[in-house]
N, C-alpha and C positions, 0 to 999 in steps of 0.2 A: 440584477437577476439575469441568469443565462437565457439565451434565446429560446431554447427548448423548455417547455413547461415541465417536462419530466426529467430534465437533466440534473436538477439539483433540488433535493428536499421536497417541499410541498408548495402548493399554490396558495395565494392569498385567500382564495375561497375556502381552503381547508382550515386555515387559521380562523376564519370567521365561523366556520362550523364548530370548531373547538370552543370558541367564545360562547356560541349559543348553548353548547352542552354544559359549559361551566355555569351559565346563567340558569339553566334548568336545574342543575345540581343544587344551586342555592335555594331555588324555589321548591324543589321536591327532595327533601333531605333523606328519604328512605331508599333512594335508588343507588345502589352501590356500583352499578356498572356504568355510571355516567361520570365523566371526568370532573374533577373538583379542583378548585384553586387552593394552593397551599400557602401562598404568600402573595403580596401585592406585586404585580408584574412590573410596575414602573420603578419599584425600589429593589428589584431583585438583582443579584450580582451578575447573572448571566444576561447581559444586556442585548445579545443578539438572538433573534428568534430561532435561527437555524441551529446554532450551537445549543441553545436551550432544549430544543426538541430532540437532538441527538442524546443529550444527557438523560432526558426523560425516557427515551426508548431503551437505553442501556440499563435495564432494571436488574439489580443483583440477584433477584429471585430466579432469573433465567440462567441457563448455561452460558458462559461467556461467548462461545462460538455462535450460539443461537441469538444472543443479543446483537452481535455484529452482523450476522447474516440477515436477520430480519430488518435491522436498521438500514443496511445497504439496499435491500430490495424494496422495502415499503416506504422508506423516507428519502433515501438518496437517489432513487430512480434508476439504479443499475438493473440490468436484466438478470434473470435467474442464471443464464449461461455465464454472464460476466462474474457474478458472485461465486458461482461454482468453480470457475477457473481460479479465482483468488484463493479458494480453499483447497485446490487440487482435488476436486471431487466431481461427480457427475451432476448434471442439472436435476434429474429426478431425486437423487439423494439429498441435494440441497433443498429442493422444494419440500420434501418430507420433513426436513429439519425445521423449516419455517412453519409448516403446518403444526408440528408438535409444540413449537413455542407459542403460537397463537392459541392452541387448545389449552395449554397450561395457564395462559393469561386469563382465559375465559373461566376455566374450571376453578382456579384458585382465587378468582376475583381480584387479580392484581390491579390496583387502581392506576389509571392514567393520570399521573400527577407530577408536577415539576418538583424535583428533589430539593430539600433544604440545602443551604450553603454548606453545612457540615457533612452532608451525605455525598458531596461531589467527589472527594478523593477516592472513595471505593469504586466509583464508576469510571475513574480516569483511564485505566488500562484499556477498557473496551472503547471508550471515546477516541483514544489515540489510535487504536486499531482501525476504527471506522475511517478516520481522517486519512490514515496511511493508505488504506486500500482504495479510497476514492481518489487520492492523488495518483496512485499507481495506474488506475484506469484512465485518468485524464492524461497522464504522462504519455501513454501509448496512443490514445485516440481522441482525446477531448481536452484542448488547452484550457477551456473555461472551467472544467472540473479541477484541473491542477491548480489554477489560479485561486479558485474558491477554497480548496483545501489549504493552501498556504495562508489565505486570509483567516480562515478558522483557526489554523495553528497559531497565528499571531495573537488572536483573541484569547486562545486558551493559555498561552504563556503569560499574558497579562492577568488572567483570572487565577491560574494555578501555576506559578513559575517553578514547577518541579523539574528536576534534571532531565527526565525523559520527555517532557513536553518541549523543553528547550532543544533537546537532541533531535526530536522529530521535525521541528521547524527548521533546524539547520540542515537536516537531511533533504527535506523538500526543496529548500532554497538552492542547495548545491546541485541537485539533479536538474532542477528547473533552469539553472543558469546555462545549461547546454541545449535548451529546447530548440532554438532556431537552427542548430547544426545537426540535429538528430535525424532529420529526414531530407530527402532530395525534393525538388519541386514536384516531381512525379509521385511523391508519397512513399518512397522506399526508405527503409531504415538504414541509417549510416552507423556502422560500428564505431565504438569509441576511438579506436586507433586510427580511423580514417577521418575523424571530425576536424574541422578547422578551428583550432583552439584560440586563434586570434579573435574569433567571433563570439566567444563565450562572454557572458555577462560578468565582468570583473567586479563591479560594486556588489553584486549579489553574492559572488564567491567570497568576497571579503567579509560580508555580513554573516554568511554561513560559517566561515572559519571562526569568526569571533564567537558565535553561538556555540560551536563545538568546544572551543577552549573554555567557555563559561560552564558548560555542562560537565566537562571532564574534571574541572577543579572543584566541583561540588560532590557531596556524597550521594549515593543512590542512583547513579546513572546506570543504564542498562543497554539493551540491544539497539534501540534507536540511536543512541549516542555513539555506540561503537560503529554502526553502519555509517553514521555521519562522518566519523573520523576517517573511515575508508574512503568515502566520497571526497573528503577534503584533500587527501593525498592524490587522488586522481585529478582533482580540479587544479591543484597547484603545480602539478608536474608539467614540464614544457613539452613532453611527448610521451608516447606509450613506452618507448624504450628507456626513457629517463625516469620512469615511475619507480618509486621505492617498493618494488614487489615484495621484498623480504619483510618490510614492516607491514604491508597489507596482509601477507600470509599470517604474520604474528597476531594481527588484530582479528583475523578470522578464527584463529585458535582460541582467543579469548571469547569471541562471540559464540563459538560452538559450545564452550563451557557454560556460558550464561543462558543460551537458548538453543539447545540441541535441535537440529533440523537438517533434513536431507537437502533442502534447497541451499542452506548455508554451506553444507559439505560440498555441494556442486560449485558454488562460487569460490570456495577455497581451492578446489581442484583446478579451476581455471586460473586462479592467481598463481598456484604452484607451478602450473605449466609455463607461465611466463617467467617464473624465477628459475626453475630447474630444467625446463624442456618439456615438449608436448607429450613425450612417452610417459612421464611421471604423472601428469594430469590425467591421461587416458586410463592408466591403471586404476586411479581412484574413481573415475566416473564409471568404469565398467563394474567396479565393486558395488557402487551404489545401485546401479541397474540390476545387478545380479541378486540383490536383496529383494527385488520387486518394487523398490521405492522409485518414484519418479518415472516409472515405465511409460506413463501416459503424459508426461510433462515434456512439451516440445523443446524447451530450452536445454534440457539434458541431452537430447539427441542432436540438437544444433551445436552444442559445445563439443560433443563427441565428434561430429562431422568436421568441425573446424580443426580439431587436433589431427584427425586423419589427413586432412588436406595439407596441414603444415608438415606432416611426415611423408607426403607424397604418395599416400595409399589411396588412390583415386576411387577405386571400386568400392572400398569400405566407406569412403567419404560420401559417395553418391547415395549409397543405401541409407546412411544415417541422415543425410539431408532430406531424402524422400520421406523418411519416417517423421522427421520434424515438421515437414510441410503438411503432412497428413493430419498432424495434431494441432498445428498453429491456427489461431482464429483471427488475430489482428492483421489487417491488410499490409501495414508497413513491414511487419516481420515476414509475412508470406512473400512479399516482393523481394526482400533480401535473400531469402532462401532460394527463390527461383533464379536469382542472379548467380548465386553460388553454384547452382547446378549447371547453369549455362557455361560457367567459366571452367568447369572441370574438363 
């Protein structure tokens, strides 16, 4: 269990409260708003309490985004601001989304019940999204969350060895293999090209690559597997300069077709800048921002600033770094942006 009681899922006390509600449900059969047992816990396939509860909260009667947002906020212990940042929206908008989901649960009398084994696959996409976003939050600020997300990913692969579950586990392992080299002792983020690759976790990289290959050889892989394939290319390259940027751009092309997203477009633009030169990436990023997308996304402005810096356009780089700094929330990223500004 993580040190902070709110850092991950729920406390033992809440599990006990649920058990009491289940007991009351058996004793008072007419109360529909009390949680009920649907199967014997000891014989249930989802042997981990935490994973079971995430499956329970990702109810298909709710909008997928609402499922994930509510689970992250109410079960995984992320703050409203952290969840809002994950969805590229504002905290008030995210809070209203959660309120609407809770209202629907109440008004439609959606039961709090553990899904049957056959109902798990229809909830898999939302469960994968929850684990992915928890890992992302832990990756930037809480190592215990990242470790727990990887643990849950491993349990999920054993339970439902679908290609995308395997792909997500691979993605998390490959990113986490660089954890000790991502920040300085003072807590400043270290960009990928400046990291000491000799300190990356080689056994973890090998396991991640093995899982990527397993997912790619099966039918039905999707965005998580494609992202893992990109992460594998980074992890196996001896340096930033020696990275196969052409293949990475090609994978982003496929990823965009599978999952159109402005964030993926941004990542592709950064890869294209490494392949063809900063001016090409800058043109694409400016086009994304001109559409109004990612205007409040600090990484878009940070990427734009980096390209201006590489082109020697210091005044424009400074303006873009300042905009990124105004939007950034996590301290490691803020420290890096502050250093970039000092260096101009």
